FIVOKOL-374681 format. One record per residue (C-alpha): residue in one letter; x, y, z. Coordinates in steps of 0.05 Angstrom, whole numbers, padded with zeros to 5 digits, always signed. Each point is the difference from the previous one (the first is absolute). Layout:
N
AXYZ...
END
This chain:
304
M+00284-00147+00203T+00049+00015+00056G+00068-00029+00017S+00068-00007-00033F+00018-00018-00072V+00063-00023-00035F+00013-00005-00075E+00061-00023-00039I+00008+00038-00066S+00014-00038-00064D+00017+00023-00071E-00075+00006-00015N-00008+00060+00046T+00068+00033-00009G-00007+00074-00015E-00072+00005+00027R-00018+00053+00051I-00006-00030+00070D-00067+00033+00014K-00031-00029-00064F+00030-00068+00015L-00029-00003+00071S-00068+00027-00021L-00009-00060-00045K+00018-00051+00053E-00070-00009+00032L+00022+00032+00065G-00069+00031+00008I+00025+00071-00005S-00001+00050-00058R+00060+00029-00036S-00009+00066+00037A+00001-00039+00066V+00065-00034-00022Q+00030+00068-00016K-00020+00026+00068L+00031-00061+00033A+00065+00011-00038D+00000+00075+00018E-00005-00019+00073G+00059-00049-00005G-00042-00063+00001V+00031-00032-00062T+00072-00025-00003V+00045-00032-00052G+00059-00038+00028G-00016+00028+00069R+00002+00073-00023T-00060+00046-00008V-00015+00020-00072S-00044+00052-00033K-00065-00016-00035N+00032+00009-00068Y+00058-00047+00012K+00015-00043-00061L+00005-00074+00016K+00063-00040-00015N+00008-00075-00011G+00013-00033+00068D-00030+00056+00042K-00034-00022+00064V-00061+00044+00012E-00028+00001+00070G-00051+00039+00038C-00057+00000+00050I-00071+00023-00011P-00025+00033+00064Q-00065-00018+00034P-00055+00046-00025Q-00025+00050+00050E-00067-00023+00028L-00054+00052-00014K-00050+00017+00054V-00068+00006-00032E-00049+00046+00034A-00074+00010-00010Q-00016+00066-00034D-00066+00035-00009I+00003+00003-00076P-00064+00000-00041V-00010-00063-00041E-00059-00020-00043I-00031-00065+00026V-00041-00034-00054Y-00019-00060+00042E+00014-00025+00070D-00019-00057+00047D+00033-00038+00057C+00052-00036-00042L+00017+00045-00059L-00008+00067-00033V+00006+00029-00070V+00031+00069-00008N+00005+00047-00059K+00072+00024+00002P+00013+00069-00028K+00057+00012-00048G+00063+00022+00036M-00011-00039+00064V+00052-00053+00017V-00031-00066+00023H+00048-00018+00057P+00059+00034+00035A+00071-00006-00026A+00066+00036+00011G-00020+00058-00045N-00072+00003+00024P-00002-00014+00075D-00070+00028+00010G-00060+00029-00036T-00014-00067-00032L-00063-00041-00009V+00023-00046+00056N+00007+00059+00048A-00071+00020-00018L-00027-00071+00007L+00032-00010+00069Y-00038+00061+00024H-00066-00018-00034C+00002-00074+00022K+00029+00015+00068G+00058-00046-00015R-00044-00060-00017L+00033-00024-00064S+00030-00067-00021S+00071-00012+00024I+00024-00046-00056N+00041+00053-00036G+00031+00027+00065V-00002+00068+00033I+00018+00038-00064R-00056-00028-00043P-00056-00020+00047G-00062-00021-00038I+00030+00010-00069V-00020-00059-00044H+00022+00032-00066R+00027+00068-00020I-00006+00054-00053D+00053+00051-00017K+00004+00068+00032L-00020+00035-00065T-00055-00050-00016S-00069+00014+00028G-00057-00048+00016L-00028-00058+00039L+00042-00039+00050M-00018-00059+00045V+00020+00001+00074A-00007-00058+00048K-00017+00010+00074T+00012-00072+00021D+00054-00051-00017K-00053-00049-00022A-00028+00050-00050H+00070+00018-00023N+00018-00073-00015H-00065-00013-00036L+00006+00062-00044A+00074-00013-00014E-00018-00070-00023Q-00051+00028-00049I+00053+00045-00030K+00047-00060-00006E-00054-00041-00035H-00017+00059-00047S-00073+00002+00025F+00007+00071+00025T-00030+00052-00048R+00044+00061-00013E-00018+00046-00057Y+00036+00065-00017N-00014+00057-00048A+00059+00035-00032V+00015+00050-00055V+00057-00026-00042V+00042+00026-00057G-00021-00022-00071R-00054-00044-00029F-00006-00075+00005K-00004-00042-00063D-00044-00051+00037K-00054+00032+00043K+00000-00059+00047G+00056-00046+00020T+00047-00029+00051I+00072+00018+00017D+00035-00062+00025A+00072+00018+00016P+00041-00017+00062I+00024+00056+00045G+00062+00005+00043R+00045+00053+00029S+00044+00038-00049R+00074-00018+00001Y+00018+00072-00016D-00045+00037+00047R-00022-00037+00063K-00058+00048+00012K-00032-00020-00066M-00035-00062-00025C+00003-00026-00071V-00023-00056-00045T+00055-00053+00004Q+00010-00075-00001Q+00052+00003+00055N-00021-00003+00074S-00070+00018-00020K-00071-00021+00017E-00061-00012-00044A-00038+00064-00014V-00066+00002-00038T-00041+00063-00015H-00065+00002-00039Y-00020+00065-00035E-00058+00032-00037V+00001+00067-00035L-00059+00042+00025E+00012+00063-00041E+00051+00028-00050L+00022+00071+00015G+00041+00024-00058Q+00069-00029+00010Y-00020-00028+00068S-00047-00054+00025L-00044-00011+00061V+00010-00073+00019R-00029-00048+00051F+00050-00049+00029R-00015-00063+00040L+00056-00032+00040E+00005-00075+00000T+00065+00004+00039G+00024+00056+00045R+00074+00015-00012T+00032+00066+00021H-00016+00055-00050Q-00032-00053-00044I-00047+00044-00042R+00053+00054-00008V+00054-00049-00021H-00045-00038-00048C-00025+00065-00032A+00071+00026-00010Y+00021-00069-00028T-00055+00003-00053G+00017+00072-00019H-00060+00031+00035A+00029+00030+00063V-00050+00026+00051L-00009+00075-00010G+00044+00039+00050D+00040-00060+00023E+00069+00031+00010V+00032-00067+00019Y-00021-00042-00061G-00021+00055-00047K+00004+00075+00005A-00033+00057+00037Y-00064+00034-00025K-00009+00074+00011G-00048+00016+00057L-00002-00071+00026E+00040-00026+00059G+00017-00073-00013Q-00040-00051-00039C-00073+00004-00021L-00019-00067+00032H-00059-00015+00045A-00019-00065+00036K-00073+00003-00017K-00030-00067+00018L+00013-00050+00056G-00035-00066+00010F+00011-00057+00049I-00034-00055+00040H-00014+00024+00071P+00042-00041+00050E-00059-00010+00047T-00064-00001-00041M+00033-00033-00061Q-00042+00046-00044Y+00032+00036-00059M+00004+00075+00009E+00019+00051-00053F+00014+00075+00005D+00007+00052-00055S+00027+00070+00009E-00010+00064-00040L+00059+00027-00040P+00034+00054+00042E+00004+00073-00021Y+00072-00002-00025F-00020-00057-00046T-00063+00032-00028K+00038+00065-00013V+00049-00038-00043L-00057-00033-00038D-00035+00067-00011K+00065+00030-00027L+00013-00057-00047R-00072-00002-00025K+00004+00074-00018G+00064-00015-00039
END
């Protein structure tokens, strides 16, 4: 979101910090971005600039303007990327852990999109704009595995519709904390953005969307479990949020759980991807091997 905002403060918000208040107002920016805006003089109360920790008073008139985000120029870069399948309208890639999918303010280059622009010579779908060309769905930076990419707008629309209709197969393997009482089951709990930390998602009934995750325990590893997850819906951080919600945080997930020694980020791999090809209308399915970081964790846990 860009543009100006105006809020009149009532008794309900009296005494609340202004940065927290604004971060919960669906302005499309995080609390840290609000703080930066205040530090730069972009937030006023009664026409006077205030600091990010200003305590609101009844009757205050809070005003400000969110600046237009800087447009990133995305360049093709010769970065190695594992192509599992490719034809004239789509490709399937196996993203390594640690690679960001598309450029953003903190990661302007070195992303999967930069690599794809080089590999495909710029021939990618344009539906998601210049920052996310070809990207039909995403996986987190610290999650590895299979990802679908569209070369044409027609393919992009067709694949996106499959995701919307829940006919797109996405299976993940993860090591999680603890053991499950039921070895098979479904987690059906709506997910929305956290009111307290705009960078996090959570299970909530407010401003949320349906989120359904099916699971099956593949192996018990002491106080941990190797689990297969199948997404019925595709919400941001869905598996990680659902696991934390049930008391079984993904191993190494520092956002929704805690760090694990020797592991950077979560032990989560997008293992299987299946879809109906937009041109041939034939079902295609791809399965990937567990990466080295994942198998090392399994070996360590199996040895106790």
